[in-house]
C-alpha positions as CSV (number, residue, x, y, z in Angstrom):
1,M,-81.0,47.5,37.7
2,T,-77.6,48.1,36.0
3,L,-75.2,50.8,37.0
4,G,-76.0,52.8,33.9
5,Q,-79.8,52.7,34.8
6,F,-79.0,53.7,38.3
7,F,-76.9,56.7,37.3
8,F,-79.4,57.7,34.6
9,K,-82.4,57.6,37.0
10,N,-80.5,59.5,39.7
11,R,-78.4,61.9,37.5
12,S,-80.2,64.9,39.0
13,Y,-78.9,63.9,42.5
14,T,-75.4,62.6,41.7
15,P,-73.8,66.0,41.7
16,I,-74.6,66.4,45.5
17,P,-71.5,64.6,46.8
18,F,-69.5,66.9,44.5
19,L,-71.3,70.1,45.6
20,I,-71.0,69.6,49.4
21,P,-67.1,69.9,49.5
22,L,-67.3,72.5,46.8
23,F,-69.3,74.9,49.0
24,L,-67.7,73.9,52.3
25,F,-64.1,74.5,51.1
26,G,-64.8,77.2,48.5
27,R,-62.3,80.1,48.4
28,P,-63.3,82.0,45.3
29,T,-61.2,84.7,43.9
30,S,-62.2,87.3,41.3
31,Q,-60.1,85.4,38.8
32,S,-61.7,82.0,39.6
33,L,-65.1,83.6,39.4
34,I,-64.6,85.0,35.9
35,I,-62.8,81.9,34.4
36,G,-65.3,79.5,36.0
37,F,-68.3,81.5,35.0
38,I,-67.1,81.5,31.3
39,I,-66.6,77.7,31.4
40,A,-69.9,77.1,33.0
41,I,-71.8,79.3,30.5
42,I,-70.1,77.4,27.6
43,G,-71.4,74.2,29.2
44,E,-75.0,75.5,29.5
45,L,-74.9,76.8,26.0
46,I,-73.9,73.3,24.7
47,R,-76.7,71.8,26.8
48,F,-79.3,74.3,25.7
49,W,-78.3,73.7,22.0
50,G,-78.7,70.0,22.5
51,V,-82.0,70.2,24.4
52,S,-83.4,72.4,21.6
53,Y,-83.1,69.4,19.3
54,A,-83.6,66.5,21.8
55,G,-86.6,68.1,23.6
56,G,-88.1,67.2,26.9
57,E,-87.1,63.6,26.7
58,T,-83.8,64.7,28.2
59,R,-85.6,65.0,31.6
60,T,-86.8,61.4,31.9
61,T,-85.6,59.0,34.5
62,K,-85.8,56.0,32.2
63,V,-83.5,55.5,29.1
64,G,-85.6,56.0,26.0
65,A,-85.9,58.0,22.8
66,S,-88.7,58.5,20.3
67,N,-86.3,59.8,17.6
68,L,-82.6,59.3,16.8
69,V,-81.5,62.9,16.9
70,T,-78.5,63.5,14.6
71,Q,-78.7,67.2,13.8
72,G,-77.5,70.4,15.6
73,P,-74.8,69.5,18.1
74,F,-75.6,65.8,17.7
75,A,-74.1,66.0,14.2
76,F,-70.7,66.7,15.8
77,I,-71.0,64.7,19.0
78,R,-73.3,61.9,20.2
79,N,-73.6,63.1,23.8
80,P,-73.5,66.9,23.8
81,L,-75.6,67.2,27.0
82,Y,-73.0,65.2,28.9
83,L,-70.2,67.3,27.5
84,G,-72.1,70.4,28.5
85,N,-72.6,69.0,32.0
86,I,-68.9,68.3,32.4
87,F,-68.2,71.9,31.4
88,L,-70.8,73.1,33.8
89,Y,-69.5,71.2,36.8
90,F,-65.9,72.0,36.0
91,G,-66.8,75.7,35.6
92,I,-68.7,75.9,38.8
93,S,-65.8,74.1,40.6
94,I,-63.4,76.6,39.2
95,M,-65.6,79.5,40.3
96,A,-65.6,78.1,43.9
97,N,-61.9,77.5,43.8
98,S,-62.5,74.7,46.2
99,L,-59.6,72.4,47.1
100,F,-58.0,73.4,43.8
101,P,-57.0,71.4,41.7
102,Y,-58.0,68.2,43.6
103,L,-61.7,68.6,43.6
104,Q,-61.7,69.6,39.9
105,I,-59.7,66.4,39.0
106,I,-61.9,64.2,41.3
107,G,-65.0,65.8,39.7
108,L,-63.9,65.1,36.2
109,I,-63.1,61.5,37.1
110,Y,-66.4,61.1,39.0
111,F,-68.6,62.5,36.2
112,S,-66.6,60.7,33.5
113,I,-67.3,57.4,35.2
114,Q,-71.0,58.2,35.7
115,Y,-71.4,59.3,32.1
116,Y,-69.5,56.2,30.8
117,Y,-72.1,53.9,32.3
118,I,-75.0,56.1,31.3
119,I,-73.7,56.3,27.7
120,K,-73.3,52.5,27.5
121,E,-76.9,52.1,28.7
122,E,-78.2,54.6,26.2
123,E,-76.2,53.1,23.3
124,S,-77.6,49.6,24.1
125,F,-81.2,51.1,23.9
126,L,-80.5,53.0,20.7
127,R,-78.9,50.0,19.0
128,E,-81.9,47.9,19.8
129,K,-84.4,50.5,18.7
130,F,-82.8,52.2,15.7
131,K,-80.5,49.2,14.5
132,D,-78.5,50.0,11.3
133,K,-79.4,53.7,11.4
134,Y,-77.8,54.0,14.9
135,E,-74.8,51.8,13.9
136,D,-74.0,54.2,11.0
137,Y,-74.3,57.2,13.3
138,Y,-72.2,55.5,16.0
139,S,-69.5,54.7,13.5
140,N,-69.3,58.3,12.2
141,V,-69.8,60.5,15.2
142,N,-67.6,60.6,18.4
143,S,-69.2,60.0,21.8
144,I,-67.8,62.8,23.9
145,I,-65.1,64.5,21.9
146,P,-66.6,66.8,19.2
147,S,-65.6,66.4,15.6
148,F,-65.1,69.3,13.3
149,K,-66.8,67.4,10.5
150,P,-70.6,67.0,11.0
151,Y,-72.4,63.8,10.4
152,N,-73.4,63.2,6.7
153,E,-76.2,65.8,6.1
154,S,-78.2,63.4,3.9
155,K,-78.4,61.0,6.8
156,Q,-79.3,63.5,9.5
157,S,-82.6,63.5,11.2
158,N,-85.2,66.0,10.1
159,I,-85.7,67.7,13.5
160,K,-85.8,71.4,13.9
161,P,-84.6,73.1,17.1
162,N,-87.2,74.4,19.4
163,Y,-85.7,77.0,21.7
164,K,-88.9,77.7,23.6
165,D,-89.3,74.1,24.6
166,A,-85.5,74.0,25.4
167,Y,-86.0,76.9,27.7
168,V,-88.9,75.3,29.5
169,S,-87.0,72.0,29.8
170,E,-83.8,73.7,31.1
171,K,-85.6,75.8,33.8
172,R,-84.4,73.4,36.5
173,T,-80.9,73.5,35.2
174,F,-81.0,77.3,35.1
175,Q,-82.2,77.3,38.7
176,S,-79.5,74.9,39.9
177,I,-76.8,76.9,38.1
178,S,-78.1,80.2,39.5
179,I,-78.4,78.9,43.1
180,S,-74.9,77.4,42.9
181,M,-73.4,80.7,41.5
182,I,-75.2,82.8,44.1
183,M,-73.8,80.6,46.9
184,I,-70.3,80.9,45.5
185,L,-70.7,84.7,45.2
186,L,-71.9,84.8,48.9
187,I,-68.8,82.7,49.9
188,Y,-66.7,85.2,47.9
189,A,-68.3,88.1,49.7
190,L,-67.8,86.5,53.1
191,V,-64.2,85.5,52.4
192,N,-63.3,88.9,51.2
193,A,-65.3,90.9,53.7
């Protein structure tokens, strides 16, 4: 098993080492709660938009894809879900105001390394499966930094967003975000009691 396969398979659990110190050392303020909440919501909106195009395949534990999705957020960035995740983790860490700014910097580095290996694994699969079609997409769309210019519309996939399926697929993410935010609010209440 490669490092990319390991991270991909366990990506639901890899935030745990980040969350433990986040909650243990959290000292949220009203300002950190507001700023972090806004950043986290932006992250989840990016994720939700991406999942509405990519579908439930985003929840698998093995790298794969039945379609090369190049529409919606994928027209501007090849990995919108990972960008959304980074915003989510960063926003939640800002909300908690835990070991600021060290935990936030460590979190960005930690998740950047994880996603680097996952992206390499996915790119290898997509190159093998979609060949020239993926190479053209790869050459014209950035991996993690969005472009202001979308991928050539005539070359985009013909996939329509499905917001209902995206909601169903994102339920676990919504639950995790909600639990994390509630815990941070409880810490805030205890610290400021």
